N, C-alpha and C positions, 0 to 999 in steps of 0.2 A: 301097378304103375307101368305104363308102356315103356318099352325099350327105345321107342322112337317112332316117328311118323314116316312111312315109306309110301311113295307113289310108284306103282308098277304099271308100266305101259308095254303091252304086247298084243298083237293082232291075233295070236294063236290062243284060242279060248282054253284049251287043255293046259298049255304051258302057263297061262295066266293063273288058272286055278291051282296048279301045282305049286307054283312059286308063292302064291298068296297063302296057301295052307302051311307051307314050311315056315314062313315068316310069322304068321299068326301064332303057330305053335311055339315059336321062340319068344313070343310076347310083344311083337311089334304091332303097331296100329297100321293097317294096310288099306290103301285106297287103290283099286284096280282101274285101269283105263285101257280100252282095246284099240285106241287110235291116237294119233298125234293131236288132233283137234280136241278130243275129249280130255287129253292130258293137260293141255293148256288151259282149258276151261276149269278143270279141277284145281289147278294151281291158283287160279284167280279166286276160288272160293276159300281155299285153305292151303297155306304154304307147307309143303312137306320138308322133312329134314334131309331126305335122300331120294333121288329119283333113279329107279332101275328101268332102263329104256332099251327096248328092242331096236337093233340096228336097222333092220329092213322091215318096213311096213308099207302097205298100199297107201296111196295118198301122200300124206306128210310123213316122211321117213324119220328115223331116229336122229341123224345129224342135224336135220332142219329144225326139229323140236329143240334140240340142245342149243342150237345157235339162237333161237328165239328166246329161250330161257336166259341165256347169257347176255342177251341184248337188253333185258329189263333190269332196272336197278334193284327191284324187290326180290328178284330170283337169281341174280347174278352169282351169288355166293353159295347157292344150293349145289352140293356135289351130285354129279350125274355119272352113273355107272352103266356102260353099254353091255348088253347081252347079245351074243351072236353065235350062230353055228359056223360062221365063216372063219377059216384060218388064214385068210388072205391078209398080208401085211398092209396092203393099201387100205383095207377097211379099218384096221386098227389105227393107222395114221390119221385117216379121215375123222374117226371118232375123237381121237385125242386133240386134233386140231380144232374140232368144233367146240372143245371146252370140257370134255369128259375127264374124270379123274382116274377112271379105271376101265378095263375092258375084260369081260369074263366070257370065256368060250362055252358054248353049249356042246354037249351036256356038261354040266358043272357038278362038282361035288358039293354036297350040302355044307360040310364043315368049312370048305374053302370059301364058299359064298358068305356064310354067316361071319367068318373071321374078317373077310374083306369089308363086309358091310359095317361091322362094329368098328373097324379101324377108321373108315371114312366118316362114320357118324361121330366118333370121338374126335377126329381131326377137325371136323366141321364145328363141333361144339367148342373145342379148344380155340379154334380160329375166331368163332363168334365171341367167346369170352374174352379173348385177347383184344379183339376189335372193340368190344364194349369197354374193357379196361383202358385201352388206348384212348378211346373217345372220352371216357371219364377223366383220365389223366390229362388228355389234351385240353379238355374243358377246364380242369383245375389249373393246368399250366397257363392257359389263356387268361383265366380269371386272375391268377397270381401275377401274370405278366401285365395285365391291365392295372392291377393294384400297384405293382411296382412302378409302372409308368406314371400312375397318378402320384405315387410317393416321390418319384424322381422329379416330376414337374413341380410338386410342392416344394421339394428340397431346393430345386434350381431357383424357384421363386424366392424362397427364404434366403438362399445364398445371395441372390441378386439384391434383395432388400438389405441384407447384412452389409454387402459391399457398398451399397448406396448410403446406408446408415454410417458405416465406418468412414466413407468419404466425407459425409456431412460433418461427422465428429472431428475428423482431421482438419477440415476447413475451418470449423468453428474454433477448435483448439489452437490452430496455428495463427488465427487472427485475434485470439484472446489477449488482453493486456496484462496477462499474468502467466506464470509458469504452471504447466500441467505435467505430472510425471507418474509413471508406474514403475515399481521395482519388484524384484523377486525376493525370495526369503533371505538371500545373502546381502540385500541392499543394492545389487547391481541394477542399473536402469534398463528396463525393457522398452520403455517409450518415454520420450520427452517432446514437448511441442516446440514450435519455432521460437517462442520467447526464451525458453531455457537454452536452446541451441545458440541463439544470438548472445545471450547473457554470458554463457560459459565458453563459447567457441567450440563446443563439441558437435561433430557432425553425426548423421544417422548411422554411418558405417561403423563408427567406433563407440556407439552407445554401450554395447555390452562390456566394454573395457573399463567403465567408470562406475564408481559407487558414490553415493551421496556423502560418504565419509571423506572422500578425497577432496571435496571442495569446501569443507567446513573449516573455520578458523580453529587452530589447535586449542585455544583457550575455551572454546564453546563445545568441543567434541564430547567431553564426558557428560556435560549437562544435557545435551540433546539426546545422547544415547540412553541416559537414564530415563528421560521422558518417553522415548520410543519403547524401551523395555517395559515400562509400566503400562503403556497403552496396549502392548501385545498381551501382557499377562491379564489385563482387565477386559480385553477384547472390545476396545472402544476407540473412538477417534481422539486425536490429540492436536494441540496447538503449541507451537514453539517459535521462538525468534532466535536468530543466530547470524553470524557474519559469514557471508558466502563469497567465495573467490570468483571474480569476474574473469573474462577472457584476457584482460590486460594484467592480471595478477593482483589487482587491488581487491580488498575485501569491502563489501558493503552489507548493511543489515537487510535481512530478508525475513519475512514471516511466512510460516508454512503451516497448513492444516491438512491432515491426512487421515485416511481410514485404513485400519488394519483389515486385510482380506483373509478369510478362512474358507477352505474347501474340505468338506467332510471332517471338520474339526481340526484340520491342520493349517497352520499359518503359512500363507503362500506369498505374502508381500504387502506392499502399500500402494494406494492410489491417492494422490493429493494435489494441492494447489499451493503455489508460492507466489508472493508479491514482494516487490522492492519497497521497503519502508525506510530507506536511508533518509530521504527528504523529510518524511514524517517524523522520524526520530530527531532530526536536526531541528525541525520546527518545535517539537515538544521540548527539547532541551533549551532552545532559544526562549520559548514561552516560560519555562520554569526559571531560567536565569533572569528574564525580565521581571517575573513575579517576585523573585527573591530580591532583585535590585529595588523594585518598587516598595516591598515590605521594609527592607533595610533603610531605604530612603525616607520612608515615613517615620521610622523609628529615629533615624539620625536627625531629621528635621525637628521632630518633637523634642529630642534631647537638646538640640542646638537652641531652639526657641527658649526653653526654660533656663538654660545656662546663660544665654545672652541677656535675659531679664535680670538674672542674679548678678552677672558681671556688670550690667548697666547700673544697678544699684550700688555695687562696690565702687565703680569708677566715679559715679556722680557724688557719692559721699566723700570719697577721697579728694575729689576736686574742691568740694565745699570746705573740707578740713584744711586743705592746702591754702585756700584763700583766707581762712580764719586765723592761721598762725603765722608768725614771722618766719622769714627764710632762714634765719640763724638758729631757729629752734631745732633741737635734736629730733623732735617728732616729724619735722618736715621731711627729713631723709627717709624715714620709715614709711610715711604716707606716699612719697614719690615712688618708693619700691612697690608698694601695694598697687598703685595705679599702673606701674609698668607691668607687673605680673598679670593684672587684669587685662591689659592690652594683649599680652602674649597669649593668654588663655583664649581671648577672643579670636586670635589667629587660628588656634587649633579648632575652635568651633567653626571658623570659616571653612576649614578642610572638611568637616562633617557636612556643612551646608553644600559644599561643592560636590561631595559624593552623592548627596541627595538630589543633585541636579539643579540646585538653586543658584542662580547667577544674578548679579546686579545689572539690570538692563540700563540703568543710568550711566554705567561706566562702559557700555558697549560703544565701539567706534569702528569705522571701516579699517580693515587690515589687509595689507598685501603680504602674503606669507613669505614670498621671496625676499622682500625688504626686511621683514622681521628676522628671518634666518641670518641674512647677511650681517645685521647689526648684532646678532646674538653669538656669532661664531667665536669672537675673542673670549667671551665668557665660557663657552662650551669647551674650548681648547684647554683652558686652565682647570676645567672641572673633571677632566679625564686623565688617566696616567699617560706618561710620555710614550709608553709602548703601544698606545692605541692610536691608530691612524684615523683621523676624522675626515671623511669625504662628503662634500656637499654638492648636490646637483640640482640647481634651480632651473625650473622651466621659465621660458620667457612669456611675458604678457599674461601672467596669472590673473584670474578674476578676483574681485574683492569679496571678502566675507566680513560679517560683523561679529565681534566678540570683545571680551575684556582682554586687552593686550597683555596685561600682567599675567593673567591666567594662562593665556596661550604660551607665553614664555615659560611658565612653570611646567606646562605640558611637555614642551620640547626638551627642557632641561631634565625633567624626570626620566623621559624615555631615553635620552642620550646617556645619562649616568647609569641607568639600569643596563643599557646595552654594553657599556664599557665594563661594568661589573660582571657581566656574563662571560667576558673573556678570561676571567679568573686570573688576572695578572699576566697573562701570556700576550705576546704580540698578536694583534688582530686589527680588523677594520670595522668601524662603525660608519655606516653610509646613511646620509640623509638625502632624500630626493623629494621634489615637489612636482606636481603635474595637475593638469585639468582633466577631470574624469566626468564623462557623460553618463547620466543615469537614464538611458533609454532602455525600453523593454528588450531590444535586440542585444543588449550587452550581456544578457544571460546571467550566469553564476557570478560574474565579477561584481555585480551590484549587490550591496548589502540589502537584504529584504526589509530592514527597518526604515530605510530611507525612501522618501517619495521621489517622484520624477523631478528632473532638473539637473543642472550641472553642479559639480562639487570641486573643491580644492582638495587634493589628496596629498597627505604627508606620509611618507614611508621612512621608518627608521629600522635599519637592518644591521645585524651583527654576525660575526663569524664565530660566535661563542659556543657554549656547551649545549644550547637548546633546552627544550622543556619536554617533559613527558605529558601524556594526555591528562593525567591526574593534576599536574601542576597547572596546565593551561585552564582546566576547569575551575580553578580557584584563584587564578592570578589577579583577578579584579575584586576579590573579596576583601572587605575591610579587615585590617589587623592580621591578614595573612602575609607572611614574608618568608622568603628563602634565605634571607640574610640573618646573620647571627645577632646583629644589633638593630635590625629593621623594625620600624613601627608598624609597617603594613598598611599605611594610609596613602603612599605615593601613587600607585596605579589606581587605587580606588578613587582618589581625588581626581586623577587624570580622566578616568571614565566619567565621573560626575561632571567635570568641566565640559567635556566633549558633548555629553548628553544635554547639558544646559544650553548649548548653542544650537541644538537640533542635529548634532552630528552622531557618528558611530565610530567606535574603535574596535578593530579586529586584530587578532594575533595568529600568525602562522609559524609553527615551530615543530621540530622533532629532535630527539636526543642526538647530539653530535653534529647537527646540521644548522645550528644557529637559529635566530628568530627574526621575524619581521612584523613590526607593528604598523598597521594601516589606520590612519586617522582621516575620516571623511568629514569634511566641513562644508555645509551647503552654502552656495554663493549668495551674495546679497543683491537684491534687485531694488534699488532706491525708488523706482517708479511705483513699486507695490505699496509703499508706505506713504500715507497722507502727510502733507506738510501742515503740522499743527503749530500755529503761532498763538501765544497767549494773548488774550484780549487786553487792551490797554485799560488800566484802572487808575482812578485817582489815588494819589499817594496821601498818606496821613503821617502826622508827626509820630516818630518812634517813641518820644517821651510820653509816658502816661498811657501807652497802648495797652489794651486789655486782651489777655490770652485766656482761652478756655482750655485747660489742661485735662485730658481724659486718659487715664491709665489705671488698670486694675492692680498693678504692682505698687503697693502702698509705699514701700521704702523708696523706690525710684521716684514716685510721684512727689513725695515729700522733699527729696533732694532737688528735683527739677524746679518745683514751686519756689523753694528757698532761693535758688540761684536766679530765677527770673525776677523775683521781687527785689533782690539785691541790685539787679541791673535796671530797675525802674519800671518794670512791667507791672500792670495790674493782673492778678491771677484769680480765675475761678476754677475750682477743682471738681471733677466728677470721677467716681470710682467705677462706673459701668456705662454702657451705652444708653440705657433708658434715662438715667440721671442726666447724662450729657444733653440729650434731646430736650428734656424738660428745662434744664438750666439755660440752654441756648434760646428756647422759646421765650423764657422770662427776661433775658438780657440781650436779645438779638441786636438791638440798636447800639449796645455798648461794646460788643465783642468785635475786635479787629482781626483776630486770627485764632484758629483752632489747632492745638497740638493733639493729635488723635492716634492712639495705639490701634493697630489694625486687628490684632487678635485679642478678643476679650470674651468672657462668658456672656450669654444672652445676645444682645445686639452686637454685631461685629462692627469694626471701624467703617467698613464699606456701607453697612446699613445706616449708621449714624450720619455719615457724610451725605448720603442720599436724602435723609430726612431734613437735615439742617439746610441743605441747598434748596429744598422746597420753600423754606422760609426766606433765605437770602442766597440766591444763586451765585452772587459775586464773592461770597465769603472765601477768604484764603484758608487753606488747610495744609498743615504739615503732618504727614503720616509718619509714625515711627513703627518699626517692626523688628522683631527678632529673627525674621526670615530674610526676605530680600525684596527688591523693588518689583520683581515680576509678580509678586503676590497681588499688588495693586493693579499692575498693567493688565492682568487677566480680566479685571472688571472694568477697564477703561479709565484712563487717567484724564481728569478734566483740567481745563485751564485754571491757573492759580493754585496748583497743587505741587508739592514736593514731597520727597521721601527721604527720611534719615534712618539709617540702619543702626540698631542697637548692637553692642554697647557704644555709646558716643561720649565724647568729652563735652562738658557743659559749655565750654567756650565755642565748640562747633555748633551746638544747638543755638546759642545766642547769635552767632554770626549768621546762621541760616535765617533766623527770624528777622534780623535786621535787613537782610537782603530781600526777603519777601515783603517787608513793610516799606522799604526805601524807595 
């Protein structure tokens, strides 16, 4: 293997051969040239590693050849060593300035020449290797720089997209109609949206100082923490409801669903959504209360119906017995007592009917609440202890509403007595106030949701007494629930039934130690909305010998009523059910002057029977009897020539009503 390629340039043939022989003997690949032109041509054919160049030659001398080599990019880095017999410093400087790396004087010593040649060859090779490595490293660095630039551009793009995505998320989150939150492992909030910030009054700067535990109602804290702990253990989402403190310090019900976050198997916090369900819970509770009232009302109405039928039989038979025995008979007193007890029992049944929302529309009349209160004040004052101050504030020009005046008096009396008892014998104030309340949509939360649009008369009964807990308020209108030692628990239940019966609503506001306020909303009466129904004129017939079709499925009552009517001179046809009544009327339609018809019967109801017999004789008079109330017939539309008598009734009241209808 060659020690290196050397180009020797010398115009002296003997010197050229000598130097070539020395280098060849040392293992170098030598190419001789005897002129500068030939040297440049040889370089174009094959590049040498070192050039040994004579300083002075005819034609193109050594410095010129060196400058031409240094001017070319391909030969610029080839080391040039000048050979010269001159010891002139100017020649050495000229050679070095032309680009030579060394200057060797002739005659030279072989060892020095070989040593210098090896040194420059090694330096050239090292320089070339260094340049190659530098180029390779430069290329690598350039490639790495380009890759890094691409990665940076990608990262900048990703960061820009993330910032845009985060901005979109914040915009969406801050306009969402629900709370969005992120917490760390300790429960500290790391992010909350605008809804939560507005709801709680927490600003962005103080988010890290608040934990969700700080805003929970103390009574809900343990339950919610147990739910969260179970979700973390099971690594699953959870749903919970709790009372959340608002910015104003009030607690409202909130529902939250959240996902537990884990990173590398470690729990790092929660991300979730919260919504305000306060109104939803109120609606649910209101719906449940209405459903309970409806169910209990149906039960109460059913019980009242059956009891009224039984009481009607007792009262009718006692009336018959009283008519059959002399006044001086000892049994007369007993029978009178039986009749009296039956009447009192019917009053209790009326309370049940009132609770069920059944009212007697026949006894409805226009009422001015201010006038009614003014008339009732003396009775109210003697119904409360002397330590109770009764204050009445009546609004002027109150609108009229329709109701049973006696029942409205009972409502006021019950509320006032209850308010005075809430004072627990201590001095206090019971305040009664009346006002006109508009039920427009803009009135907001002041309007009871159960009421439709229109104006109402508002009665408020307030006291400065002990107040009620939430548990007591939830049951205050339940039948047979009472906070009194000797209370029957039907007072407020009946009050609510009466108010509901006229289409109104009763609410209560109370808290322990702050007294109570009962609000009674009564819808105003619009006389123009009710058609003026006048009974058609009918020819009168003689009462004596009039024939009555008596229809009632209660056998005992029917027997007593038929006996009483026959005693009063009426002709009586009896039917035990609706189908028999229709058939009997069809067979004797020309004879029957009046029909006494029970509304509630198995099979065909009283309404159905009335419709059928009026197809045969539209002008026939009908007296409905019912163990419910007059509204039961009014729902189906009351025709001319009809009246309603509620059970239980005295036989004398029945006979009087029949005479009025026939007279």
